[in-house]
C-alpha positions as CSV (number, residue, x, y, z in Angstrom):
1,M,29.7,-3.2,22.8
2,E,32.1,-0.8,21.7
3,Q,33.9,-3.5,19.7
4,W,30.7,-4.1,17.8
5,V,30.1,-0.3,16.9
6,T,33.8,-0.3,15.7
7,L,33.4,-3.2,13.6
8,I,30.1,-2.0,11.9
9,Q,31.8,1.4,11.4
10,D,35.0,-0.1,9.9
11,I,33.2,-2.7,7.6
12,G,29.6,-1.6,7.3
13,F,30.2,1.7,5.9
14,P,32.5,0.5,3.1
15,I,30.1,-2.1,2.0
16,L,27.3,0.3,1.9
17,V,29.3,2.6,-0.3
18,S,30.5,-0.4,-2.4
19,F,26.7,-1.4,-3.1
20,Y,25.6,2.2,-3.9
21,L,28.6,2.5,-6.5
22,L,27.8,-0.9,-7.9
23,S,24.1,0.0,-8.5
24,R,25.1,3.3,-10.1
25,I,27.6,1.5,-12.5
26,E,25.0,-1.1,-13.4
27,S,22.5,1.4,-14.7
28,K,25.3,2.8,-16.6
29,L,26.5,-0.5,-18.0
30,D,22.9,-1.4,-19.1
31,A,22.7,1.8,-21.1
32,I,25.9,1.0,-22.8
33,H,24.8,-2.4,-23.7
34,E,21.7,-1.1,-25.1
35,V,23.5,1.3,-27.5
36,L,26.0,-1.5,-28.4
37,T,23.3,-3.7,-29.3
38,T,21.4,-1.0,-31.5
39,I,24.6,-0.1,-33.2
40,K,25.1,-3.9,-33.9
41,H,21.8,-4.0,-35.7
42,L,22.3,-1.2,-38.0
C-alpha cells in the first residue's frame, strides 16, 4: 500500500501541476492568436 501512495505522490502531483500550467498557457495562446488575427485583417 505504501508503494501506491509513493507512486501517486511521485507521479500524480507533477501531472496535476502540468495540466494546470497547460490550461493557463492555453488561454494566453488563444488571446495571442486573437490579437494576431486582428492585426492581420488591418
